[in-house]
C-alpha positions as CSV (number, residue, x, y, z in Angstrom):
1,M,14.7,-20.0,18.9
2,S,13.7,-16.9,16.5
3,L,14.9,-16.3,13.2
4,L,18.2,-14.1,11.8
5,H,16.7,-11.2,9.7
6,T,20.3,-11.3,7.0
7,L,18.4,-10.3,3.8
8,D,20.7,-7.1,1.6
9,P,18.1,-4.2,1.3
10,V,20.6,-3.8,-1.8
11,A,20.0,-5.8,-5.0
12,I,22.0,-4.6,-7.2
13,K,25.3,-2.4,-6.4
14,L,27.0,-0.4,-9.5
15,G,29.6,1.5,-8.0
16,P,28.2,4.3,-6.1
17,L,24.7,3.4,-7.4
18,S,22.6,1.0,-5.2
19,I,19.2,-0.4,-6.5
20,H,17.2,-1.0,-3.4
21,W,14.6,-4.3,-3.1
22,Y,12.2,-1.2,-1.9
23,G,12.9,0.5,-4.9
24,I,11.7,-3.1,-7.4
25,T,8.5,-3.5,-5.1
26,Y,7.5,0.1,-6.0
27,L,8.5,-0.7,-10.1
28,V,6.7,-4.1,-9.9
29,A,3.5,-2.7,-7.8
30,F,3.4,-0.1,-10.9
31,A,3.5,-2.8,-13.3
32,T,1.1,-5.1,-11.5
33,G,-0.9,-2.2,-11.1
34,W,-0.9,-1.5,-15.0
35,W,-1.9,-4.9,-16.1
36,L,-4.7,-5.5,-13.5
37,G,-6.2,-1.8,-14.5
38,R,-5.7,-2.9,-19.0
39,R,-7.8,-5.8,-18.0
40,R,-10.7,-3.9,-15.8
41,V,-10.6,-1.5,-19.3
42,R,-11.1,-4.2,-21.4
43,Q,-14.7,-5.2,-19.4
44,G,-15.7,-2.1,-20.0
45,R,-15.0,-0.6,-16.6
46,L,-15.9,3.3,-16.2
47,G,-15.7,3.2,-19.9
48,I,-12.6,4.8,-20.7
49,T,-9.7,3.9,-23.1
50,Q,-6.4,2.1,-22.5
51,D,-4.8,5.4,-23.4
52,D,-7.2,7.1,-20.6
53,F,-5.9,4.3,-18.2
54,A,-2.1,4.9,-19.0
55,D,-2.6,8.8,-17.9
56,L,-4.2,7.5,-14.9
57,L,-2.0,5.2,-14.0
58,F,1.0,7.9,-14.5
59,Y,-1.2,10.9,-12.4
60,G,-1.5,8.0,-9.6
61,M,2.3,7.1,-9.6
62,L,3.0,11.2,-8.7
63,G,0.3,11.2,-6.2
64,V,1.8,7.7,-4.3
65,I,5.6,8.8,-4.5
66,F,4.9,12.9,-3.4
67,G,1.8,11.8,-1.7
68,G,3.4,9.3,0.3
69,R,6.8,11.4,1.1
70,I,4.8,14.6,2.3
71,G,2.8,12.8,4.0
72,Y,5.3,10.7,6.1
73,M,7.1,14.1,6.6
74,L,3.7,15.7,8.2
75,F,2.6,12.5,10.3
76,Y,5.7,11.1,11.1
77,G,8.9,13.5,10.7
78,W,7.6,16.6,11.4
79,D,10.2,18.0,13.1
80,T,12.8,16.7,10.8
81,W,11.4,18.6,8.3
82,L,11.1,21.6,10.2
83,H,15.2,21.5,11.1
84,D,15.7,20.7,7.6
85,P,13.0,20.9,4.8
86,V,15.5,19.6,2.1
87,A,15.0,15.8,3.9
88,L,11.7,15.9,1.8
89,L,14.1,15.3,-1.3
90,R,15.7,12.8,0.2
91,I,13.7,9.8,-0.7
92,W,16.7,7.4,-0.5
93,E,16.6,7.6,2.8
94,G,13.4,6.2,3.1
95,G,9.9,6.8,4.6
96,M,7.0,6.6,2.9
97,S,3.0,7.1,4.5
98,F,-0.1,4.9,3.1
99,H,-2.3,7.4,4.4
100,G,-0.2,10.5,2.5
101,G,0.0,8.2,-0.4
102,L,-3.8,7.4,-0.4
103,L,-4.6,11.5,-0.2
104,G,-1.5,11.8,-2.8
105,V,-4.2,9.0,-5.3
106,L,-7.3,11.1,-4.2
107,I,-6.3,13.8,-5.3
108,A,-4.6,12.7,-8.8
109,C,-8.2,10.7,-9.2
110,A,-9.9,13.9,-8.7
111,W,-7.7,15.6,-11.1
112,W,-7.7,12.8,-14.2
113,S,-11.7,12.9,-13.4
114,R,-12.6,16.4,-13.7
115,R,-10.5,16.1,-17.2
116,R,-12.6,13.8,-18.8
117,G,-16.0,15.1,-16.9
118,L,-16.3,11.6,-14.9
119,H,-17.4,11.9,-11.2
120,M,-14.6,11.2,-9.2
121,F,-15.7,8.4,-6.6
122,D,-16.5,6.3,-10.0
123,T,-12.7,6.6,-10.4
124,I,-11.8,5.3,-7.2
125,D,-14.2,2.4,-7.3
126,F,-12.3,1.3,-10.3
127,V,-9.3,2.3,-8.6
128,A,-9.9,0.4,-5.2
129,P,-9.2,-3.0,-6.6
130,I,-5.8,-2.7,-7.8
131,V,-4.3,-0.9,-5.1
132,P,-3.8,-3.7,-2.3
133,I,-1.0,-5.5,-4.8
134,G,1.0,-2.2,-4.8
135,L,0.3,-2.0,-0.2
136,G,1.6,-5.6,0.0
137,L,4.3,-5.5,-2.1
138,G,5.6,-2.3,-0.7
139,R,5.2,-4.4,3.3
140,L,7.5,-6.8,1.7
141,G,9.9,-4.4,0.6
142,N,9.7,-3.1,4.3
143,F,10.6,-6.5,5.5
144,I,13.5,-7.3,2.9
145,G,15.1,-3.5,4.0
146,G,14.5,-5.0,7.6
147,E,12.6,-2.0,8.8
148,L,9.3,-1.2,10.1
149,W,9.9,-3.8,12.6
150,G,6.9,-5.7,15.2
151,R,7.4,-5.2,18.6
152,L,9.3,-8.0,21.2
153,T,7.9,-11.3,21.0
154,T,8.8,-14.6,21.8
155,V,6.3,-16.5,19.2
156,P,8.4,-19.2,17.7
157,W,8.1,-17.5,14.0
158,A,9.9,-14.2,15.7
159,F,12.6,-12.6,14.0
160,V,16.1,-10.7,15.0
161,F,16.2,-7.8,12.8
162,P,19.6,-6.1,13.2
163,K,18.8,-2.8,12.8
164,S,16.7,-2.7,15.6
165,L,19.7,-4.0,17.9
166,P,20.5,-1.0,20.7
167,F,24.0,-2.3,19.5
168,D,26.1,-2.0,16.0
169,A,28.3,-5.3,15.7
170,P,29.5,-6.9,12.6
171,P,27.3,-9.4,10.5
172,A,29.6,-12.2,11.5
173,E,29.0,-10.7,15.5
174,I,25.7,-10.9,15.0
175,A,25.0,-14.2,13.4
176,R,27.6,-15.5,16.3
177,L,25.4,-13.9,19.1
178,H,21.9,-15.1,17.4
179,A,23.2,-18.3,17.3
180,S,24.5,-18.5,21.3
181,G,20.6,-17.8,21.9
182,A,22.0,-14.5,23.4
183,L,19.9,-12.2,21.0
184,E,16.3,-13.8,22.1
185,P,15.1,-11.0,24.1
186,F,15.6,-8.7,21.0
187,A,13.3,-11.1,18.8
188,R,10.1,-9.3,16.9
189,H,6.7,-9.6,15.6
190,P,7.6,-9.8,11.4
191,S,4.7,-7.2,11.2
192,Q,5.7,-6.6,7.7
193,L,4.7,-10.0,6.7
194,Y,1.4,-9.8,8.7
195,Q,0.6,-6.6,6.5
196,F,1.7,-8.0,3.1
197,G,-0.9,-11.1,3.5
198,L,-3.4,-8.7,4.9
199,E,-3.3,-5.5,3.2
200,G,-1.6,-7.5,0.0
201,I,-3.3,-10.7,-0.2
202,A,-6.0,-10.8,1.8
203,L,-7.3,-7.0,1.1
204,F,-7.0,-7.7,-2.7
205,A,-9.3,-11.1,-2.3
206,L,-11.9,-8.7,-0.9
207,V,-12.3,-5.8,-2.7
208,W,-11.3,-7.5,-6.3
209,T,-13.9,-10.2,-6.1
210,F,-16.5,-7.4,-4.3
211,S,-16.1,-5.5,-7.2
212,R,-16.5,-8.4,-9.9
213,T,-20.2,-7.6,-9.5
214,R,-21.0,-4.6,-10.8
215,R,-21.7,-2.3,-7.9
216,R,-23.2,0.7,-7.1
217,R,-20.9,4.2,-6.8
218,Y,-18.8,5.0,-3.0
219,A,-19.6,1.1,-2.7
220,T,-16.2,-0.7,-3.8
221,S,-14.5,2.4,-2.2
222,G,-16.3,1.8,0.9
223,V,-15.0,-1.8,1.2
224,F,-12.1,-0.7,0.4
225,A,-11.6,1.8,3.3
226,I,-13.3,-0.3,5.9
227,G,-10.8,-3.3,4.9
228,Y,-7.8,-1.4,4.8
229,G,-8.7,0.4,8.3
230,V,-9.4,-2.9,10.4
231,Q,-6.4,-5.0,9.6
232,R,-4.1,-1.6,10.1
233,I,-5.6,-1.1,13.5
234,A,-5.5,-4.8,14.3
235,V,-1.7,-5.1,12.9
236,E,-0.8,-1.6,14.9
237,F,-0.8,-3.6,18.3
238,V,2.2,-5.9,17.4
239,R,3.9,-3.2,15.4
240,Q,6.4,-1.0,16.7
241,P,5.5,2.6,16.6
242,D,8.1,5.1,15.2
243,E,10.7,5.6,17.6
244,Q,10.2,9.7,16.7
245,I,6.5,9.3,18.1
246,G,6.0,6.2,20.0
247,F,2.5,6.0,21.7
248,L,0.6,8.6,21.6
249,A,-1.7,7.4,24.5
250,F,-2.8,4.7,26.8
251,H,0.8,3.0,26.3
252,W,-1.3,1.2,22.8
253,L,-2.7,4.1,20.6
254,T,-0.2,5.0,17.8
255,M,-0.4,7.0,15.1
256,G,-1.3,4.7,12.5
257,M,-4.3,3.7,14.7
258,L,-5.1,7.1,14.8
259,L,-5.2,7.9,10.6
260,S,-6.7,4.9,10.0
261,L,-10.1,4.9,12.8
262,P,-11.1,8.0,10.1
263,L,-11.3,5.4,6.8
264,I,-13.4,3.2,8.5
265,V,-16.2,5.5,9.4
266,V,-15.7,7.1,6.1
267,G,-15.8,3.4,4.8
268,I,-19.2,2.7,6.4
269,A,-20.3,6.3,5.5
270,L,-19.8,5.5,2.1
271,L,-21.6,1.8,2.3
272,V,-24.5,3.8,3.3
273,I,-24.7,6.6,0.3
274,S,-24.1,3.4,-2.0
275,R,-27.4,2.3,-1.4
276,R,-28.9,4.8,-3.3
277,A,-26.1,5.6,-5.4
278,P,-26.1,5.2,-9.6
279,Y,-24.5,2.9,-11.1
280,P,-21.2,4.1,-12.4
281,P,-20.8,4.4,-16.1
282,E,-19.5,1.6,-18.8
283,G,-18.2,0.9,-21.6
284,P,-18.2,-2.1,-24.6
285,A,-16.1,-4.8,-22.8
286,V,-12.8,-5.7,-25.8
287,V,-12.5,-9.2,-26.1
288,N,-10.3,-11.2,-28.6
289,A,-11.9,-12.8,-31.7
290,P,-10.5,-16.7,-33.0
291,K,-8.2,-14.4,-35.5
292,G,-7.1,-12.0,-33.1
293,N,-9.4,-8.9,-34.0
294,P,-10.5,-6.9,-30.8
295,V,-14.4,-7.4,-31.0
296,A,-16.9,-5.2,-28.3
297,M,-18.8,-7.2,-26.5
298,P,-21.9,-5.3,-24.5
299,P,-21.1,-5.1,-20.7
300,P,-22.4,-7.5,-18.1
301,G,-25.9,-7.5,-17.6
302,A,-26.6,-5.0,-20.6
303,G,-29.0,-5.4,-23.3
């Protein structure tokens, strides 16, 4: 028998103010990115200071929010945007695109790198291992919110998402119908959890482990692009396409697939280019002496 999704998307309600779990996952993602990034700075990666990274994180946050929202309206809500331009600002109604957020982060990295005289892809290689945790937490927020569900299925771990039902009913009535088995035809893949595991946990383990060894320019970005593109296309086969778009062709091609395929191509190209590319700059790693005094150590392989 399927499971019934009963999670409340609102974490805290203070009068007219509602704080959703989705927003909290974004905050946790940025906090985790800050912690991981500072760790890489202490290792001497990119040869930047903690203040430099704080600026980079700020630009990256803006890139994620504005790029993700604009990308969603361009790729998935173009008609809505044309008829209601103000819809772009109503972020609380939901709608963020990974591919748009990625473009936003790339622009932010390019701007930050130019101001500091660094190669754009050295910065992207520095950031890439940090990104998957944020992606995974975002998908967890989608699951808690009961949105972006998967296609109909009969697998034992299927979920019935009340928002996906073709009718409205009070929670108690939905619970009664589910207990009677009447909602089994509406059970769906929890594709949000699949993506949490793949683009969150698995992709983080892959890119972070790969980047622990000093790599040539473009290599880490290439592994990230291929890893994300492959897993996203795989999940799209069980994820319900956006209602306003549906299938683009062949009754299986989705917008998510179309946008992810170029990532694989670009990732392969980056790995090929990286074979003759230089290594990114590094600075002295900073460790703590026995009494807590910071001591500069040469980067791995130096000397």
